[in-house]
N, C-alpha and C positions, 0 to 999 in steps of 0.2 A: 589282638582286636583289629578289625578292619577300620581304615579311616572313614570318617563320615563324609563321603563324597557329596551327598545331597546338601549338606550344610555348606560345603565349599562352593557348590554350584549356585546356591541361593545367596551366597555372600552374607551369611548370618553369623557373625562372630560373637562368641561368648554365650551361645545357646546350643542345646542339643535337641535333635529332632526325635520325637518319640513315636509318632505315627503320621501317616499320610493317607487321607481319604479323598478319592476321586469320584466326581459325579459328572453328569453331562455338561454342566455349565460352570462348575467351580471345582477348585482343589482346596481342601482344608489341610493345613500342616500344623500339627500339634507340637509345640516347642516348649522348652523349659530352660531357664537361665541357670548358670552355675552359681552355687552359693558363695558369697563373699562377705567380708566385713564391710559394714555400711556405716555412714556418718549420719547422725541424727540431725535433721534440718533445724531443730529448735535449739538444742543445747550444744551440738557439735561433738557429743560423746560417741565413741565407737561401740558397735554392738554386732553380735552374730545371732542373736536370739530371734527365731522366726515365730511370729504370732499366728498367722494362718496363710492360706493360699486362696487366690481368686483367679477365675478364668476371664480373659479379655480377648475378644475377637478384633483383629486388626486387619484392615485392607492392605494388600500389597500389590506390586506391579503384576499385571496379567501374565500368564505363562501358558504357552501352547493354545492360545485362543480361549483360555478359561480364566475367570476371575480367581484370584488367589486370596485366601483368608488364613491369616496366621492366628492360631488359637494359643495364646500365651498364658502359661500358668505362672502368675506373678506372685511373688512372696510379699507379705506384709511383715515388717520387722517391728519389734518392740524395743524401745530404748530402756535399758535397765536403770538409767539415771533419772530421767524426767517422766518415764512411763508413756511417752508419746508413741503412737503407732503411725508408721509411714510406709509407703510402697517403694520397692526398689526401683531405681532408675534404669531405663533401657537406652542404649546409645542410638538405636535405630527408630525409636518412638518418642516424639515430643510429649511433654506433659499434657494430660487431658485430651490427647488426640486418639482417634481410632483409625488412623492411617499412617503408614511408615513415611519417613522423610523422603525416601527415594520415590514413593508414589506421588508425593507432592511435587518433587522436581520433575517427574515424568509428565504430570498434568501441565505444569508450566511450560515444558518443552513442546507439548502438543499444541498449546495455545500459540506457538510461533507459526504453525501451519494454518491452512485455510479451512480447518474443520470447524463445524458449528459447535457451540457449547453443548448442545444435546448429543452430538456425535462423540465428543470427548467424554461426556458422562457415561455413555454406553460402552465405550472402549475400556474405560478404567473401572467401571463398577461403582462409581460414586453418584451422588445426586447432582442435578443441574445447579441447585443452589450452592453446593460445595464448590463446583467449578467457578461459579460467579464470584463467590467469596475470595477464592484464590486469585482470580483476575483483578479483583478490587485491591488486593495487596500489592500489585505491581504498580510502580509509579515511574513516570517519565516527566521530569520537570521541563519547563520551557527553556530554550537555549539561552545561555548567558553571554555567548559570543556569536557574532554574525560572520559568515564567510564573505569573501570578496565578491562572489557571484551569488545572486539570490533569485530563485524562480518562484512564481506564485501562480496558482491555478485553482479553479473551483471544481468540485465534483458533486454529483447528486447523491447525497447520503441519506436524505429523508430521516434524519435523526430528530430528537425531541427539540433541538434548537432551531430547526428550520429545514427547508427543502435542500438547500445547498450549503456545503461546508468548504473551507479553504485548506489548501495544502501548501506548505512552504518547503522548498527543496534546495539543497546545495547541488547545482548541476555538475560541478567539477568533480566532487567526491561522491556523487550519486547517493546521497543519503537524505532522509526526511528530517527536517528541522523541527517542525511542529504541525499540528492539525488544529485549525481554528473552527469554532462552532458556527460562524456566520461569515458571509462575504460582504456585508453591508459596509459602506464607507465609514460610518460612525464607529462600528466595532473594530475595523482594521486600524483606524486612527488611534483609538484607545490602546490597542495592542502595541503599535509602534511607539506610542508615547511612553509606554512602560519600559522600553528598552533604552539604556543610556545613549545619549546623543553621540558620545565618543565611538560607540560600537556602530551606530548607524552611519557615521561618516566614513567608516572603513569599507562600506559596500561600494564596489566599483561598477558592477553591472546588475541591472534589474530586468529580468526577463518575464514577460507576461503576454497575454493575448490582446486582441484589439478591443479592449474595454476601457473607456476613458477614466473611470474612477481609479483604476490601478495606476495609470500614468500620473494622474493628479496627486495621488498619495505619494508616489515615488519622488516627484519633484519637491514635495513638501518635506518628507522625512529622510530622503536619501539624496541630498543636493549634489553629492560628488559622483553619483552613479549615472552611467550611460544607460538609457532606457532602450531595450531591445524588444521588438515584436517577434514572437515565435514564428519560425519559417513556415510551418504548416498552415498557420492561420492567414498569412497573406498570400501564399501560393494558391490556396483553395478559392480565393476570390476570382482568379482567372478560370479555374475549373468550373465554378458556378456560372461564370459569364458565358462560356461556350456551351454549357449544358442548357442554359436558358435560351440561347440562340437556337439550338436544336429543337427544343420543345416548342418554341414559337413557330418555327418553320413546319413542324410536324402537323400543326393544326390545319394547314392548307393542303396536306398530302392526302392521296387516296388511302383507304383503310389498310390495304396490303403493304403499301410502301411505308406507312406510318409504323406498322408493326416491325418491319425490317429495320428501320432506323433506330427504333427503341431497343431492339435486341442486339444490334450491332454498334451501340454507342461506344463500347470500349475501343473500337477501331479509331474513333475520333479522339478519345481521351488519351490513349497510349502515345508515347513518344514515337514520332514517325520513323525515326532511324532504327527503332527497336522492333518494328514490324517485320514479319517475314514477307517474302516477295508476293505470295498469294494474298496476304492480308493487306499489303501496301496497295496492290491493284484494286482491291475491294474498297479501300479507303478513298482512293482517287475517284472511283465511280460515285461514291457518296458525296464527295465534295463538289462534283459537277452539277449537283442539283441547284445550288444557290451561290451567288456571289458573296452574300453575307456569311455563309458557312465557310467558304474558302478563306475569306478575310479573317474570320474568327479563329480558324485553325492556324493561320499564319501568325496571328498575334500570340496564340497560345504557345506555339513552338518557339517563337522569339523570346518570350518571357522565360520559358524553361531553360533556354540557352543562357540567358542572363544569370539565372540562379546558379548555374554550374561553372561560371567563369571564375578563374583564380585571381586575376588582378582586380583589386578593389576600384581603382580609378576608372578602369574600363567598364566595370559594372555600374559605377555611378553615372557615367556618360550614357551608356546604353539604357539604363533605367529611366533617366530623364527623357531620352528620345522616345522610349516606349510610351511613356505617359502622354507626351505631346502627340504622338501618332494615334493613340487610342482615343484621345479627346476629339480628334478631327476625323475619325474613321467613319462616322455616320451610323454606327451600330450602338443602339442605346445601352445594351448590356455592358459593352466595353467602355463606354463613356462614363457610366456609373462606377465601374471598376477603377478607371483612371482618377476620378474625383476622390475615391477612397484612398488610393495610393498617394495622391498629392497631400491629403490631410495627414497621412502617416509617413511621409517621406523620410524624415530624420530617423525615426525608429527603425524603418525597414533598411535604410542604409547602414545603420549600426549593426543590424543582423548580418548584412553582407560583409562588413568589415571585421567584426569580432567572432563571427561564426559560432555563437552560443545559441542553443535552442532549449525548448521545454521538453525535449525527448525523454530524459530521465523522469520528469514529472508525469508525463503521459503513461510511462511504464508503471509507475506507482499507482496511478489512477486505475489502470487495468487490474492490478492486484487487488485494489480496494473493491472493485466491482465483483471480482470472484469471491472475495470474503463476504461481501454483502449478500450475494446470491446464494452462497452455501448456507448462510445463517438466516435466510429469508428476512433480511433487514435487522439492524440493531438500533433500537430506539434510544437507549441510554447513551447520550453523547460521550460521557466520561469513559464508559467501557469501550465504546466504538473507537475513541481516540487511542486508548491504551492498547487495544487489540491491533490497530493499524501500526503503531510505533513498535509494538512487540514483534509483529510479523516481519517487519522490514529492518529491524535493528541488527 
């Protein structure tokens, strides 16, 4: 007798394949288990007496782009002691289920990717409700320990709990700690209060954007932590300042010149030393139009040089000199920027000194945006949180 290679390929131990029926969209495999002595679930007696047979259709993992249906001919045994009738157990099929264990594991593995629930249901041949029920069985409890470095940021989730949700990240190990349903100060205070004080005292660095409620909470609940402003959020203040100078000057330009400055704004925003010779000459011509634009470009280049310095003490001196120069330069946009930097001076200097950023957090935010876009939004916050943690764990 030839070995049953189909059975080996499908990894169905303890059954024999009787027939395979193929159609355009599905494959039906008729299988039968081997008879064996069974134990009665009521009295524990052994029996081999078969009462009858019943057919059960079971969903399995897709094969060759088609849904697979296992048609299992199940035996019902009769206990000769207590006369109880019971169905034989199957190692690949949980009790009262109509899908194999491996199909369940396959659906859970697909939930780690950025497929929508509807796409996963279509790929596996189950209903959307089944995928949602499996998603609800996955649980990620809040962290019981906090790392030394803690990043916080908000993202636009549009879940049932509100427009914005919060994400907590360990920036050193690059992992998500938790997803919070709201970014309000009261909710965050309740969340931090639920974590033991001993754990909160272990936090040495708290990284956030330039939003005062975050820093106020950090000073209250993480007294040992150095508060750090994310590098991207304070550097863009200078970018906004020079862009606003350009827009203000464009209002007084002729239409053709206004269009040229708007289309060529990247020449002003790009680092001067990175421009090619031809682009550098074009940038010089653009800067000749106004003294304010030349001064703004000089301030921008100076600040970018400060950000790339290696020695912290030199950065500190240059940063203070830059603020003093910007406050007295006579350009309103950079005067406003200097006031912002003076208000956040300590947190920005911590960013220069410890060189921790919210980069990993922003990376996770991008993945959340992809997940939300592919799913056309997820309103149920509990499922949204589970899906994010499952996709990034």
